[in-house]
C-alpha positions in Angstrom: 112.0 118.0 -229.5 113.3 120.7 -231.8 109.7 121.6 -232.8 108.8 122.1 -229.2 111.8 124.2 -228.6 110.8 126.5 -231.4 107.1 126.7 -230.9 107.2 127.1 -227.1 110.0 129.6 -227.1 112.6 127.4 -225.4 115.2 128.2 -228.0 113.4 129.1 -231.3 116.1 131.2 -232.9 118.8 128.6 -232.3 116.5 125.9 -233.9 115.9 128.2 -236.9 119.6 128.7 -237.3 120.4 125.0 -236.8 118.0 123.9 -239.6 118.6 127.0 -241.8 114.9 127.9 -241.6 114.2 131.1 -243.5 110.4 131.1 -243.6 108.0 130.3 -240.8 104.2 129.9 -241.1 102.3 130.1 -237.9 99.0 131.4 -236.5 99.2 135.0 -235.4 98.2 134.0 -231.8 101.2 131.7 -231.3 104.0 133.0 -229.0 106.6 132.4 -231.7 104.7 134.9 -234.0 105.0 137.6 -231.3 108.7 136.8 -230.9 109.4 137.0 -234.7 107.5 140.3 -235.0 110.0 141.8 -232.5 113.2 140.2 -233.8 115.6 141.9 -236.1 116.1 140.1 -239.4 112.5 138.7 -239.6 109.6 140.4 -241.5 106.0 139.5 -242.2 105.6 138.7 -245.9 102.0 137.6 -245.8 99.1 137.6 -243.4 95.9 135.7 -244.3 92.6 134.9 -242.5 91.4 131.4 -242.8 88.2 130.6 -240.9 88.6 132.3 -237.5 92.4 132.3 -237.5 95.0 134.6 -239.0 98.1 132.9 -240.4 101.3 134.8 -240.8 104.3 134.0 -243.0 107.6 135.4 -241.7 110.8 135.5 -243.9 114.3 136.0 -242.6 116.3 138.7 -244.4 118.8 136.9 -246.7 122.1 136.5 -244.9 120.8 137.7 -241.6 121.3 135.6 -238.5 118.1 134.4 -236.8 118.5 137.5 -234.6 118.0 138.2 -231.0 114.8 139.6 -229.6 114.8 142.9 -227.9 112.1 141.5 -225.6 114.3 138.7 -224.4 117.3 140.9 -223.9 115.3 143.4 -221.9 114.2 140.6 -219.5 117.6 139.1 -218.9 
């Protein structure tokens, strides 16, 4: 259930905080990748093409909370 909450943007930042996740590996096309690109406290540390997909590794800034997306705040 927590995986689905994170990957389908139900409450990803809360799940990352709950499990102390500080690195995330996803394909660039996943919605959670878009969210993390626009969330304070998360940066791309590596981007790699494998086959036809691009994979992105995000890292949380040490000590930073999971953050809040400016996109989600604008839509609320």
